[in-house]
C-alpha angles and dihedrals in degrees: 000000000000110000120156115185124199114283092225092059094041106052128064116187102221104176137030134199139158090296117078111228118184135176115255131194120243117307139171107244128211087247129035142186124198099161096229091124094050117106115255117258141032115339141183093212145339096228097189100047123148088028094303093314097106147355135244111207140170113237116246095339146051088261102129110108122202110193148143091225136016125185129193123123082351138353127267128194129183117295087218136351122019102298144030133188131239141188097242103173108005143004120292138217134217115209129190127203090218130025119277128200099199129044128169146136148154115292138183149147141229098187130097087264130048138180126083144223118224112200113194120207128190129222093280092052095257118145107234106170140009120203126189124212114200117206135138121246096253100127092251122134118239130182120237121175139161140196121207132200134218098346114073122223117241099164136021119194112199118201128179109230104210103050128073092231097048090238140120096078114136121203136187140162094026114192132196136172128200094203120082121227118270111274095030112132106220093165123161114295122200117220139166125037131283120234125242113243128216090263091049097258123150109199115216126202127207144149141235113207129353131293111247129209089219094038090231100150134031117272118183126202105202129197119195135178093041127159103268121252096012132129112256139176143177118237127185144185143187098253139035124243130215102249114281124191111258089216131028111254096345142058130051102240122107129202106227103169119082122233138281091069134172124224114215133191121332117230136178110244094223115203122098127320108254093015132102099233099099118121142167137193124208127191108222094185093050094046099057100054087054090047109042096165096058122128113285098021124175098043128198134204111274094026116138121234124188120203136184137171124240121194144165121271105160097194092053127080119286076008099264140078140214139227124224115275137255130216113210132187121216110233 
């Protein structure tokens, strides 16, 4: 059966946050997952979903079913292609290796219940929005899709609302896109906490401009409130990290960028020795054309970059300290 109901009648927005999440009609994403390449049967995970750009996994079980047909109260077959996937024993999650700004697909149910909850998580694991899709368990396929701004989606947990296990939600033709919509302000966002140095400095990282996938315009990463007259550099990675202590049982700095990381150009912070008036500015869009083998290249629009500053502080542990961190979205 191939029944698509109006999106306006099918979706209820059930939670709000700083991120704006809105329903969108059917779209063709930059990456897709139709499950035709998945092995038949019950699985824990499809580790190379979306052409290797993500994973679709059952939560805490081998309850993800890949099949061409599934009967319970009624019988479902694939919306398109040969196979589809279903949460057979528990809820499932869709994970992306990089943040996406659009997510959608065809969903249905063959159980005695119906309807599903979609929980959206950001790169740091925070739940930033919950959306509810209302539909009966009649084995019909219906499209549900959302667009988010400015927070990118890294994980979607899909839970059936009318079964105790959260299962019995079928899915096919999943779509996702890395690029935010025109007008979405995905400007730099600071996160994590700066360490306090031996002189009482709290280095702060910020950005002027936007990072560009083609490096067409200047974009400065700025670090202020540094220890004066110290070596300093900016390093970056392709994923954030839950704060980890820079030193064991001592120090106040936290590492907040996940390996592998790339160190960039070393600078002297200037200012006054023993003071907190050191600072540097680093042009991201000038660095990369000169270093084509740096981590992450080639970059693409919508890709997330996570940056942090490292600098000398001899009385501290290691003996170095770290700034807070910065999330950047490639334009």
